[in-house]
C-alpha positions as CSV (number, residue, x, y, z in Angstrom):
1,M,5.3,7.4,-48.9
2,L,5.9,10.2,-46.4
3,Y,6.5,12.6,-49.1
4,D,3.7,11.5,-51.2
5,M,1.4,11.8,-48.7
6,H,2.5,15.3,-48.1
7,E,1.6,16.4,-51.6
8,I,-1.5,14.7,-51.9
9,H,-2.9,16.3,-48.5
10,H,-1.4,19.7,-49.8
11,A,-3.6,19.0,-53.0
12,A,-6.5,17.8,-51.0
13,L,-6.7,21.3,-49.1
14,A,-6.4,23.3,-52.0
15,P,-10.3,24.2,-52.2
16,L,-10.4,25.1,-48.6
17,R,-7.4,27.3,-49.4
18,F,-8.7,28.8,-52.3
19,C,-12.0,29.4,-50.9
20,A,-10.3,31.1,-47.8
21,E,-8.3,33.4,-49.9
22,A,-11.4,34.4,-51.8
23,M,-13.0,35.1,-48.5
24,Q,-10.3,37.1,-47.0
25,H,-9.8,39.3,-50.2
26,F,-13.5,40.2,-50.0
27,Y,-13.4,40.9,-46.6
28,T,-10.4,43.1,-46.6
29,N,-11.8,45.1,-50.2
30,P,-11.9,48.7,-49.2
31,W,-15.1,48.6,-51.1
32,V,-16.9,46.4,-48.9
33,P,-18.6,47.8,-45.9
34,A,-18.3,44.9,-43.6
35,A,-14.2,45.3,-44.1
36,Y,-14.5,48.3,-41.7
37,T,-16.0,46.3,-38.9
38,R,-14.7,43.8,-36.0
39,F,-16.8,40.9,-38.0
40,G,-15.1,41.7,-41.1
41,R,-11.7,42.1,-39.8
42,T,-12.4,39.0,-37.9
43,V,-13.4,37.1,-40.7
44,A,-10.5,38.0,-42.9
45,A,-7.9,37.2,-39.9
46,N,-9.3,33.9,-39.6
47,C,-9.3,33.2,-43.5
48,E,-5.8,34.6,-43.6
49,L,-4.2,32.3,-41.1
50,M,-6.1,29.4,-43.0
51,E,-4.5,30.3,-46.1
52,R,-0.9,31.0,-44.7
53,T,-1.0,27.9,-42.8
54,T,-1.8,25.3,-45.9
55,R,0.0,27.1,-48.4
56,K,3.4,26.1,-50.1
57,Y,5.9,29.3,-49.8
58,K,7.7,29.8,-52.8
59,K,11.5,30.6,-53.2
60,P,11.6,34.7,-51.9
61,A,13.4,37.2,-54.2
62,F,16.5,39.0,-53.0
63,G,14.8,42.2,-53.7
64,L,18.0,44.2,-53.2
65,S,17.7,47.0,-56.1
66,T,20.1,50.0,-54.7
67,T,22.4,50.3,-52.3
68,T,24.1,53.2,-50.9
69,I,27.9,54.1,-51.5
70,D,29.5,57.4,-49.8
71,G,26.0,58.7,-49.6
72,V,24.8,58.3,-53.0
73,A,22.0,55.8,-53.8
74,V,23.8,53.3,-56.7
75,A,21.7,50.7,-58.6
76,V,21.9,46.9,-57.8
77,R,21.2,44.2,-60.5
78,E,21.5,40.4,-59.9
79,E,23.6,38.4,-62.3
80,K,24.0,34.7,-62.7
81,V,27.6,34.4,-63.4
82,L,27.8,30.6,-63.3
83,R,25.3,28.0,-63.3
84,T,25.9,24.3,-62.0
85,D,23.7,21.3,-61.4
86,F,22.6,21.9,-57.5
87,C,23.8,25.9,-57.3
88,T,24.0,29.4,-59.2
89,L,26.7,31.6,-58.2
90,L,25.1,35.0,-58.4
91,R,26.8,38.5,-58.4
92,F,25.0,41.9,-57.1
93,A,26.5,44.0,-59.4
94,R,26.6,47.8,-58.6
95,D,26.4,50.5,-60.8
96,T,29.8,52.0,-59.9
97,Q,33.2,52.3,-61.2
98,R,34.6,51.8,-57.5
99,Q,37.0,49.1,-56.8
100,D,35.9,46.9,-53.5
101,P,37.3,43.5,-52.5
102,R,35.3,40.5,-54.2
103,L,33.7,38.6,-51.7
104,L,32.0,35.2,-52.1
105,I,29.4,34.4,-49.5
106,V,28.5,30.7,-49.2
107,A,24.9,30.4,-47.9
108,P,24.2,27.5,-46.0
109,M,22.5,24.6,-47.8
110,S,20.6,23.6,-44.7
111,G,16.7,23.8,-45.6
112,H,16.4,27.5,-46.3
113,Y,16.8,29.4,-49.5
114,A,20.1,31.7,-50.0
115,T,17.5,34.7,-49.4
116,L,17.9,34.2,-45.9
117,L,21.2,35.8,-46.1
118,R,19.3,38.9,-47.6
119,G,20.3,41.0,-44.7
120,T,23.9,40.0,-44.7
121,V,24.3,40.6,-48.3
122,E,22.7,44.0,-47.9
123,A,25.0,45.1,-45.3
124,L,27.9,43.9,-47.4
125,L,27.1,45.9,-50.4
126,P,28.3,49.4,-50.0
127,E,32.1,48.2,-49.7
128,H,32.4,44.8,-51.1
129,D,31.7,43.2,-54.3
130,V,29.4,40.2,-53.6
131,Y,28.7,37.2,-55.0
132,I,26.4,34.2,-53.4
133,T,25.8,30.5,-53.4
134,D,22.0,30.7,-54.6
135,W,21.3,26.6,-53.9
136,I,18.7,24.9,-56.3
137,D,16.1,22.9,-54.8
138,A,17.0,19.4,-55.0
139,R,13.3,18.5,-55.6
140,E,13.9,20.2,-59.0
141,V,17.3,18.5,-60.1
142,P,17.0,15.7,-62.2
143,K,17.9,12.4,-60.9
144,R,19.8,11.7,-64.0
145,K,22.0,14.9,-63.0
146,G,24.2,12.7,-60.4
147,S,24.2,12.9,-56.2
148,F,25.6,16.0,-54.5
149,D,27.4,14.9,-51.4
150,L,29.6,16.7,-48.8
151,D,32.9,16.1,-51.4
152,D,31.2,17.7,-54.4
153,Y,30.0,20.8,-51.7
154,T,34.0,21.1,-51.2
155,D,35.0,20.5,-54.6
156,L,32.3,23.1,-55.8
157,V,33.6,26.1,-53.4
158,A,37.4,25.4,-54.7
159,H,35.6,25.7,-58.2
160,L,34.0,29.1,-57.6
161,L,37.1,30.4,-55.9
162,R,39.2,29.8,-59.1
163,H,36.5,30.9,-61.5
164,L,36.5,34.3,-59.4
165,G,40.4,34.3,-59.6
166,P,43.1,35.1,-57.4
167,N,42.3,37.9,-54.3
168,T,38.8,36.6,-53.8
169,H,37.4,36.8,-49.9
170,I,35.3,34.2,-48.9
171,L,32.8,34.1,-45.9
172,A,30.7,31.3,-45.0
173,V,27.7,31.3,-42.9
174,C,27.2,28.5,-40.4
175,Q,26.9,25.0,-42.1
176,P,29.1,25.6,-44.8
177,S,32.4,26.7,-42.6
178,V,33.2,23.1,-42.5
179,P,33.2,22.1,-46.3
180,V,34.8,25.9,-47.0
181,L,37.6,25.3,-44.6
182,A,38.3,22.0,-46.4
183,A,38.3,23.4,-49.6
184,V,40.8,26.2,-48.6
185,A,43.0,23.6,-47.1
186,L,43.0,21.5,-50.1
187,M,44.0,24.5,-52.4
188,A,46.6,25.3,-49.7
189,A,48.0,22.0,-50.4
190,D,48.2,22.4,-54.0
191,N,49.6,25.8,-53.6
192,D,46.6,26.7,-55.8
193,P,47.3,30.8,-56.6
194,C,43.3,31.3,-56.4
195,Q,43.6,30.7,-52.9
196,P,41.3,33.1,-50.9
197,A,42.9,36.3,-49.1
198,T,40.8,35.9,-46.1
199,M,38.4,33.2,-45.2
200,T,35.7,34.6,-42.5
201,L,33.8,31.4,-40.9
202,M,30.5,32.6,-38.8
203,G,29.0,30.4,-36.4
204,G,30.1,27.3,-38.2
205,P,30.3,24.0,-36.5
206,I,34.0,23.2,-36.7
207,D,34.1,21.3,-33.7
208,T,30.7,20.1,-32.4
209,R,32.5,18.5,-29.1
210,I,32.8,21.7,-27.7
211,N,30.1,23.7,-26.0
212,P,27.5,20.8,-27.9
213,T,23.6,22.0,-28.3
214,K,20.4,20.3,-28.7
215,V,21.2,20.2,-32.5
216,N,24.7,18.6,-31.7
217,E,23.2,15.9,-29.3
218,F,19.9,15.1,-31.5
219,A,22.6,14.4,-34.2
220,T,25.1,12.2,-31.9
221,S,22.0,10.2,-30.0
222,R,20.8,8.3,-33.3
223,P,22.7,6.0,-35.7
224,L,23.3,7.2,-39.2
225,S,20.9,4.3,-40.0
226,W,17.9,5.9,-38.2
227,F,18.6,9.1,-40.1
228,S,18.7,6.9,-43.5
229,S,15.5,5.6,-42.6
230,N,13.3,7.9,-41.0
231,V,14.0,11.4,-42.5
232,I,15.4,10.3,-46.3
233,H,12.4,10.2,-48.5
234,S,12.1,10.2,-52.8
235,V,11.0,13.1,-54.4
236,P,7.1,12.5,-55.6
237,V,6.4,12.4,-59.3
238,N,4.8,15.8,-59.9
239,C,8.6,17.6,-59.7
240,Q,11.9,17.4,-61.9
241,G,13.7,15.5,-59.4
242,R,11.3,12.6,-59.3
243,G,12.9,9.7,-57.5
244,R,15.6,11.5,-56.1
245,A,16.4,10.7,-52.3
246,V,16.1,13.9,-50.6
247,Y,15.6,15.4,-46.6
248,P,12.4,17.0,-47.2
249,G,12.0,20.9,-46.5
250,F,8.7,20.3,-44.9
251,L,10.6,17.7,-42.0
252,Q,13.6,20.1,-41.9
253,L,10.8,23.1,-41.0
254,T,9.1,20.6,-38.5
255,G,12.4,20.2,-37.2
256,F,13.3,23.9,-37.1
257,M,9.8,24.6,-35.4
258,S,9.5,22.2,-32.6
259,M,12.7,23.7,-31.4
260,N,10.8,27.0,-30.5
261,L,7.1,25.8,-30.9
262,D,5.8,28.2,-28.3
263,K,7.4,31.2,-29.9
264,H,5.6,30.2,-33.2
265,V,2.4,29.7,-31.7
266,D,2.4,33.0,-30.1
267,A,3.6,34.6,-33.2
268,H,0.5,33.5,-35.0
269,V,-1.7,34.4,-32.0
270,K,-0.4,38.0,-32.3
271,L,-0.8,37.8,-36.1
272,Y,-4.6,37.1,-35.4
273,Q,-4.8,39.8,-32.7
274,N,-3.3,42.3,-35.0
275,L,-5.7,41.3,-37.8
276,V,-8.4,41.8,-36.0
277,K,-7.2,44.9,-34.0
278,G,-6.4,46.6,-37.9
279,D,-2.9,47.0,-37.2
280,G,-1.6,46.5,-40.5
281,E,2.1,47.2,-39.9
282,S,2.9,44.6,-36.7
283,A,0.6,42.4,-39.5
284,E,2.9,42.8,-42.2
285,S,6.2,42.3,-40.0
286,H,5.0,39.0,-39.6
287,R,4.5,38.3,-43.0
288,E,7.8,39.2,-43.9
289,F,9.4,37.4,-41.8
290,Y,7.6,34.3,-41.9
291,D,7.1,34.4,-45.8
292,E,11.2,33.8,-45.8
293,Y,11.2,31.4,-42.8
294,L,8.4,29.1,-44.1
295,S,10.1,28.9,-47.5
296,V,12.5,25.7,-47.6
297,M,13.7,23.8,-49.9
298,D,14.9,19.8,-50.4
299,M,18.5,18.8,-49.3
300,P,20.1,16.1,-51.2
301,A,20.5,12.8,-49.0
302,E,23.8,12.1,-49.8
303,F,25.1,15.6,-48.5
304,Y,22.9,15.3,-45.5
305,L,23.9,11.7,-44.1
306,Q,27.6,12.6,-45.0
307,T,27.3,16.0,-43.1
308,I,25.8,14.2,-40.0
309,K,28.5,11.3,-40.1
310,S,31.7,13.3,-41.0
311,V,30.8,16.7,-38.7
312,F,28.8,15.6,-36.0
313,Q,29.3,12.1,-35.4
314,D,32.9,11.4,-36.1
315,H,34.3,14.8,-36.1
316,A,36.2,14.2,-38.8
317,L,37.7,17.5,-39.0
318,P,39.0,18.8,-35.7
319,S,40.1,15.2,-35.4
320,G,42.4,15.0,-38.4
321,T,40.8,12.4,-39.8
322,M,38.7,14.2,-42.8
323,V,39.2,12.8,-46.3
324,S,38.0,14.2,-49.5
325,R,38.3,12.4,-52.5
326,G,41.1,10.2,-50.8
327,R,43.3,13.4,-49.7
328,P,43.7,14.3,-46.4
329,V,42.4,17.6,-45.3
330,D,45.1,19.3,-43.4
331,P,44.2,23.2,-42.2
332,S,47.6,23.5,-40.9
333,L,49.1,23.9,-44.5
334,I,46.9,26.9,-45.0
335,K,49.7,29.7,-44.8
336,K,48.3,32.4,-47.2
337,T,45.0,32.8,-46.0
338,A,44.0,35.2,-43.2
339,L,41.3,33.8,-40.8
340,M,38.5,35.5,-39.1
341,T,36.0,33.3,-36.9
342,V,32.4,34.9,-35.8
343,E,30.7,33.8,-32.7
344,G,27.3,34.6,-30.8
345,E,27.1,34.5,-27.0
346,K,23.6,33.0,-27.0
347,D,24.1,30.7,-30.2
348,D,22.3,27.9,-29.6
349,I,22.6,26.1,-33.0
350,T,26.5,26.1,-32.8
351,G,27.6,26.8,-29.4
352,P,30.4,29.2,-28.9
353,G,33.7,27.7,-29.1
354,Q,32.8,25.4,-32.0
355,C,33.8,27.8,-34.8
356,L,36.5,29.2,-32.8
357,A,38.3,26.0,-33.1
358,A,39.2,26.9,-36.8
359,Q,41.8,29.2,-35.4
360,T,43.6,26.3,-33.5
361,L,43.3,23.9,-36.5
362,C,45.0,26.9,-38.9
363,S,48.3,26.3,-36.9
364,S,50.4,28.0,-39.1
365,L,49.2,31.1,-39.4
366,P,50.7,33.9,-37.6
367,D,49.0,36.2,-35.2
368,S,48.8,39.2,-37.4
369,M,46.4,37.0,-40.2
370,R,44.0,35.8,-37.2
371,R,41.0,37.4,-35.7
372,H,38.1,36.2,-33.6
373,H,34.8,38.0,-32.7
374,L,32.5,36.9,-30.1
375,Q,29.5,39.0,-30.3
376,P,27.8,39.4,-26.8
377,K,23.8,39.2,-26.2
378,V,23.1,37.5,-29.9
379,G,21.9,34.0,-30.9
380,H,22.7,32.1,-34.2
381,Y,20.4,34.3,-36.5
382,G,22.0,37.3,-34.8
383,I,25.3,36.7,-36.0
384,F,24.6,37.6,-39.9
385,N,21.3,39.3,-39.8
386,G,19.7,42.4,-37.4
387,R,21.0,45.5,-36.1
388,R,24.1,44.0,-33.8
389,W,25.1,42.6,-37.1
390,R,25.2,45.7,-39.3
391,E,26.5,47.9,-36.3
392,E,29.0,45.7,-34.5
393,I,29.9,42.5,-36.3
394,L,29.9,44.3,-39.8
395,P,32.6,46.7,-39.3
396,N,34.9,44.2,-37.8
397,V,34.6,41.4,-40.8
398,S,34.9,44.8,-43.5
399,E,37.9,46.0,-41.6
400,F,39.6,42.6,-41.7
401,I,38.9,41.8,-45.3
402,R,39.9,45.3,-46.5
403,S,43.0,44.7,-44.1
404,H,44.0,41.7,-46.4
405,D,43.3,42.3,-49.8
406,H,46.2,42.6,-52.0
407,A,44.3,45.5,-54.3
408,V,43.6,47.4,-51.3
409,L,47.1,47.1,-49.9
410,A,48.9,48.0,-53.2
411,R,46.7,51.1,-53.7
412,K,47.8,52.1,-50.3
413,A,51.4,51.7,-51.1
414,A,51.0,53.4,-54.1
415,E,49.6,56.2,-52.3
416,R,52.8,56.4,-49.7
417,H,55.0,56.4,-52.8
418,D,52.8,58.9,-55.1
419,P,50.6,61.0,-52.4
420,F,49.7,63.7,-54.9
421,G,48.4,60.8,-57.3
422,M,50.7,62.3,-60.4
423,G,51.1,58.6,-61.6
424,V,47.6,58.9,-62.6
425,V,48.1,62.1,-63.9
426,V,51.0,61.0,-66.0
427,R,49.0,57.8,-67.2
428,R,46.2,59.8,-68.4
429,L,48.4,62.2,-70.3
430,R,50.0,59.5,-72.3
431,Q,46.4,58.2,-73.4
432,M,45.6,61.5,-74.8
433,L,48.7,61.8,-76.8
434,P,48.7,60.5,-80.3
435,A,50.4,57.4,-80.9
């Protein structure tokens, strides 16, 4: 019922929203003299705030059309490699013959779209062949397609790794760290040839008993029945997923914003002031951030509830009780996948130490196949976006991946035995000779 009321409320505000948008366009039109006055800017500012606080934010585009490789601009295009009911595997294909490590980024299914990792992808593109999980809004998945829970998530990660083939590297940002670690552990138990070469876990809630945050405390302060009764709702009839049980995106957004409400209020006050002053650059910076931040998606109820219970309440993975499809998940079986963990010193979502716990669980790995990076002065978002990610974290991640990439190691070995590249010359001459 709450979801239905939300949709009705949004529809009821439509006339006011359209009116505000029309007035905002009028008072910012360069042909209208009033647009150059403080009165005109004030009216436009009020109208823009009204329109922005009552609209639904659509899924943003990645918008990554180029990257720079060795100082040269290279075209990039998005390719849909594989489509499942709840996820599309995207590849950012670069227009180059250069062979770089193949990297699968597993984006969090936690309310925001995969485009939240735009900065992550953009920074990795110059030196990696990048793929990413582009999750589909659960409200747009017909109910007949079935459910999607934590076990399905784990199965999907393994399926994607097998689809991409051996010598793939995998990077999980926050929430997917648990199903990624579980999937790799199960593949190791099967001695699967498509076990990833490396696994990088960034700010993941591997063991939330360590340095618990407000998010962890909230998840453990209530029984699972409370979450089922209070945050799970049915998708309204105006969506393709009508009748599907979900954790609605608008409720997730409410939770996100309530954690730092003063900060968000101040940001919108500054937007208003900048619009009145005519500071278009600052206003545009605000729009870019909040267009992304306020675009949210629904999460399948079964996945959300199973995650709450397994990850935050039972601590199943670190306590050794995690089971997937009846099979025990044992990270100590991982012997062929190098592990890197990344944490932020000021992370208030996943406290420092929670992701590092993966190093203890993967007890069979030698020190040469391990690395941990604790980034000073950054919070959760700064681990995978922003200046410190690009300048301090990324170089460590990239070097770790290359140091364990089988193809890179093979090329280096060949260069040591053939420093002048004569093998390449001979192969090309043979191709030129008639059969």
